[in-house]
C-alpha positions in Angstrom: -11.4 -13.6 13.1 -9.3 -14.8 10.2 -10.2 -16.2 6.9 -8.0 -16.8 3.9 -6.6 -14.6 1.2 -7.8 -15.2 -2.4 -5.2 -16.7 -4.6 -5.2 -17.1 -8.4 -1.9 -17.5 -10.1 1.5 -15.8 -9.9 2.2 -13.5 -12.9 3.7 -10.6 -11.1 7.0 -8.8 -11.6 9.6 -9.2 -8.9 8.5 -12.6 -7.5 5.2 -14.3 -6.7 2.6 -13.6 -4.1 1.0 -16.3 -2.0 -1.6 -16.5 0.7 -0.6 -14.2 3.4 2.5 -12.6 1.8 4.5 -11.6 -1.2 7.9 -13.2 -2.0 10.5 -11.9 -4.3 12.5 -8.7 -4.2 15.9 -7.5 -5.4 19.4 -8.3 -4.6 22.6 -6.3 -4.7 23.6 -3.4 -2.5 24.5 0.2 -3.0 25.5 2.8 -0.5 22.8 4.9 1.0 22.9 8.6 1.0 21.4 11.8 -0.5 17.9 13.1 -0.4 15.3 13.3 -3.0 13.6 16.4 -4.3 10.0 17.0 -3.4 7.2 17.6 -5.9 3.5 18.6 -6.1 0.6 16.5 -7.1 -1.8 17.6 -9.9 -3.5 15.4 -12.5 -6.8 14.7 -14.1 -9.4 12.9 -12.1 -10.5 13.4 -8.5 -10.1 16.7 -6.7 -7.2 19.0 -6.3 -5.1 18.8 -3.1 -4.9 21.6 -0.6 -1.2 21.3 -0.2 0.4 18.7 -2.5 2.2 15.6 -1.3 4.4 17.4 1.2 3.6 18.9 4.5 0.4 17.0 5.1 1.4 16.3 8.7 -0.3 12.9 8.7 -3.6 14.3 7.6 -5.4 12.3 4.8 -7.6 15.2 4.0 -4.6 17.2 2.7 -4.3 14.9 -0.4 -6.7 14.9 -3.3 -8.6 11.7 -3.8 -6.5 9.5 -6.2 -6.7 6.5 -8.4 -3.3 4.9 -8.5 -1.4 1.8 -9.5 2.0 0.0 -9.1 5.0 -0.7 -11.3 5.0 -3.2 -14.1 7.8 -5.8 -14.2 9.8 -3.7 -11.7 9.5 -0.5 -13.7 7.0 2.4 -14.1 5.8 2.3 -17.7 6.1 5.5 -19.6 2.3 5.7 -20.0 1.7 5.5 -16.2 1.0 9.2 -15.8 -1.6 9.1 -18.5 -3.8 6.8 -16.4 -2.8 7.1 -12.7 -2.0 9.9 -10.2 -0.6 7.9 -7.4 2.1 5.2 -7.2 2.9 2.3 -4.8 6.0 0.1 -5.4 5.0 -3.5 -5.7 8.3 -4.9 -4.3 11.0 -2.2 -4.5 10.0 -0.5 -1.3 9.9 -3.6 0.9 12.6 -3.8 3.5 13.8 -7.2 2.2 14.3 -5.7 -1.2 15.9 -2.5 0.0 18.3 -3.7 2.7 18.7 -7.4 2.2 22.2 -8.0 3.5 23.3 -5.7 6.3 22.3 -2.6 8.3 25.0 -0.6 6.5 24.1 -1.3 2.9 21.0 -0.3 0.9 19.7 -1.0 -2.6 17.9 2.1 -3.6 18.3 1.8 -7.4 14.8 0.7 -8.4 13.0 2.9 -5.8 15.1 5.9 -6.8 14.0 5.6 -10.4 10.3 5.1 -9.4 10.4 8.1 -7.1 12.1 10.3 -9.8 9.3 9.4 -12.2 6.7 10.4 -9.6 8.4 13.8 -8.9 8.7 14.6 -12.6 5.1 13.7 -13.3 3.4 15.1 -10.2 2.3 11.7 -9.0 1.7 10.9 -5.3 4.4 8.6 -3.9 3.5 6.0 -1.3 5.8 3.6 0.5 4.9 -0.1 0.7 6.0 -1.3 3.3 8.0 -0.7 6.5 7.3 -3.7 8.8 5.8 -6.9 7.6 6.0 -10.6 8.5 7.3 -11.4 5.0 10.1 -10.1 2.7 12.1 -8.8 5.7 15.9 -8.9 5.9 17.1 -12.3 7.3 19.8 -10.6 9.3 17.3 -8.8 11.6 16.7 -10.6 14.9 15.2 -9.7 18.3 18.6 -8.5 19.5 19.2 -5.9 16.8 15.6 -5.3 15.7 14.8 -1.9 17.4 18.0 -0.3 16.1 17.5 -1.8 12.6 13.9 -0.8 12.2 14.6 2.8 13.4 17.6 3.0 11.0 15.6 1.6 8.1 12.8 4.2 8.6 15.2 7.1 9.1 17.2 6.2 6.0 14.1 5.9 3.9 12.6 9.2 5.1 15.9 11.0 4.7 16.1 9.9 1.1 12.4 10.4 0.3 11.2 13.2 2.6 8.2 13.9 0.3 6.7 10.4 0.7 3.0 11.1 1.1 1.8 7.8 2.7 3.4 4.7 4.3 2.1 1.2 5.0 3.8 1.2 8.3 2.7 -2.3 9.3 1.4 -4.7 6.6 -0.8 -7.8 7.2 -0.6 -8.1 11.0 -1.3 -11.4 12.9 -3.0 -13.7 12.4 -1.9 -13.2 8.8 1.8 -12.6 9.2 4.1 -12.0 12.1 7.7 -10.5 11.9 10.3 -12.9 13.3 11.7 -9.9 15.3 8.4 -8.9 16.9 9.6 -9.3 20.4 12.6 -7.1 19.6 10.5 -4.1 18.9 8.1 -4.3 21.8 6.3 -7.7 21.6 2.8 -7.8 22.9 3.4 -5.4 25.8 0.6 -3.7 27.7 -1.7 -3.2 24.7 -1.2 -6.7 23.2 0.2 -4.9 20.1 3.0 -2.8 21.4 5.3 -3.8 18.6 2.8 -2.3 16.1 2.4 0.8 18.3 6.2 1.3 18.4 6.5 0.9 14.6 4.0 3.8 14.2 5.8 6.0 16.8 9.1 5.4 15.1 7.6 6.0 11.6 6.2 9.4 12.8 9.6 10.4 14.2 11.3 9.5 10.9 8.6 10.7 8.6 6.6 13.5 10.3 4.8 14.6 7.2 3.6 11.2 6.0 0.1 9.6 6.4 0.7 6.4 8.4 -1.4 3.4 7.5 -2.1 -0.1 9.0 -2.7 -2.3 5.9 -4.4 -5.7 5.8 -6.3 -8.1 3.7 -9.8 -9.6 4.2 -10.9 -6.7 6.4 -13.2 -5.3 3.8 -14.4 -8.8 2.8 -15.0 -10.5 6.1 -16.7 -9.1 9.2 -14.4 -10.8 11.6 -11.4 -9.3 10.0 -13.0 -5.9 10.0 -13.6 -6.2 13.7 -10.0 -7.4 14.2 -8.7 -4.3 12.5 -10.8 -2.2 14.8 -9.4 -4.1 17.8 -5.8 -3.5 16.8 -6.3 0.2 16.1 -8.0 0.8 19.4 -5.2 -1.1 21.2 -2.4 0.8 19.6 -4.1 4.1 20.0 -4.4 3.4 23.8 -0.7 3.5 24.0 -0.2 6.5 21.9 0.4 5.2 18.4 0.0 8.0 15.8 -2.0 6.1 13.2 -3.7 8.1 10.5 -5.6 5.6 8.3 -6.6 2.0 7.7 -5.7 0.2 4.5 -7.9 -2.5 2.8 -6.1 -4.5 0.2 -9.3 -5.7 -1.5 -8.0 -8.6 -3.6 -10.4 -11.2 -4.8 -13.7 -9.3 -4.3 -15.1 -10.3 -7.6 -18.0 -12.2 -5.9 -18.4 -9.9 -3.0 -21.7 -8.2 -2.4 -21.6 -4.4 -2.2 -23.7 -4.4 0.9 -21.1 -6.7 2.6 -18.2 -4.4 1.6 -20.1 -1.3 2.8 -21.0 -2.9 6.1 -17.4 -3.9 6.8 -16.2 -0.4 5.8 -18.8 1.1 8.2 -17.5 -1.2 11.0 -14.0 0.0 10.5 -14.9 3.7 10.1 -17.1 3.8 13.1 -14.8 1.6 15.2 -11.5 3.4 14.5 -12.6 6.9 13.6 -10.0 6.8 10.8 -10.4 7.2 7.0 -9.7 4.3 4.7 -7.6 3.7 1.7 -8.2 0.9 -0.8 -4.6 -0.1 -1.2 -4.3 -3.2 -3.6 -7.5 -3.4 -5.6 -7.9 -5.9 -8.4 -10.6 -7.9 -10.1 -9.6 -11.4 -11.2 -12.3 -12.1 -13.8 -11.5 -13.5 -17.2 -14.8 -12.5 -18.8 -14.4 -8.9 -20.1 -18.0 -7.8 -19.6 -18.3 -9.2 -16.1 -15.0 -7.7 -15.0 -16.3 -4.3 -16.3 -19.5 -4.6 -14.4 -17.8 -5.4 -11.1 -15.3 -2.6 -11.7 -18.2 -0.2 -12.3 -20.1 -1.3 -9.1 -17.2 -1.5 -6.7 -15.0 1.4 -7.9 -17.9 3.7 -8.1 -18.8 2.9 -4.5 -15.2 3.4 -3.4 -14.8 6.7 -5.3 -18.0 8.2 -4.1 -17.6 7.2 -0.5 -16.5 10.4 1.4 -14.3 8.5 3.9 -12.4 6.5 1.3 -9.5 8.8 0.5 -7.9 7.0 -2.4 -7.9 3.8 -4.5 -4.7 2.0 -5.6 -5.1 -0.8 -8.2 -2.6 -3.6 -8.0 -1.4 -3.8 -11.6 -2.9 -3.0 -15.0 -1.0 -4.7 -17.8 -2.3 -8.1 -18.8 0.3 -10.8 -18.1 2.1 -8.6 -15.6 -0.2 -8.6 -12.6 -0.1 -10.7 -9.4 -3.4 -12.5 -9.8 -4.4 -14.0 -13.1 -7.1 -12.2 -15.1 -6.7 -8.9 -13.2 -5.0 -7.1 -16.1 -6.8 -4.2 -17.6 -4.8 -3.3 -20.6 -2.5 -5.1 -23.1 1.1 -4.0 -23.5 0.2 -2.3 -26.8 -2.4 -0.1 -25.1 -5.5 -2.0 -26.0 -7.9 -1.7 -23.1 -10.2 -4.3 -21.6 -13.8 -2.9 -21.1 -13.2 -2.4 -17.4 -10.2 -0.1 -18.1 -12.1 1.8 -20.8 -15.0 2.4 -18.4 -12.6 3.4 -15.6 -10.7 6.0 -17.7 -14.0 7.5 -19.0 -15.3 7.7 -15.4 -12.2 9.4 -14.2 -11.8 11.6 -17.3 -8.3 10.2 -18.0 -6.5 8.3 -20.7 
């Protein structure tokens, strides 16, 4: 399995994203410490949760179905809560952004502000991401990796105990491989023990969060869908507490709905886990065609009972990762795809 990730320009806040990974991040260090307040989750669109964003115990069914988004130019816009009820940080939550220089120093400033906004506006807060083959601290190596990863997860979850979801491992091989893979278990008996360990340590640190394996191309390409199934089965065989599969869903503007459904079915039946659409965008310049693809694909995702939420990857024109994926001008003027989406969700 394999394939390539769609590219199409680099107009994102906080650095540029390339095939197989996102670069960028923040510098500076501030001392860690303190814990964040928890909050509920109510908003227009979707269905109401059974228990808010806290205390879900790794159960995707305890959250309402959501339509979320990311920050814009490293900040959450003041109008975010008008349109979206879930938030993922584009760069601020990545380990390389949060702990760039040493194990004893953290840079929480951007993430604190984003989390505070979510609490005040009853928005589901997700972490992206714990372990990834890109944007990781350069000081981590195989000798110190286990202690460093555990400390990173513990510090994060102590500070944000109400985090609802976590991309525990992002873009596993063959897409990206952490330089410190062997230091956290290597291949081991399952072939993927380092991933299994990451999930075990994430559950210990964040017992109430939904733990996700996130990847690209697994909804677009059948080989990648089967590869996701293989990894999930392998890590489950050694006790990994995985709760869901994440599908990034970039560059699906020419994808057939039947192909997307077929690959979703492969992962659902093969893993027994629900799915989140984690980084959805439609890079089409033509307004009408973008709107048509949005209607077709988002409707399928939203009405699918085993897709528990959809996160779009940016919404402001000129401030998204891929060119032509923006849905609204800075002044609030909506492209037809955004107009349709807000009407469909009953928001905005």
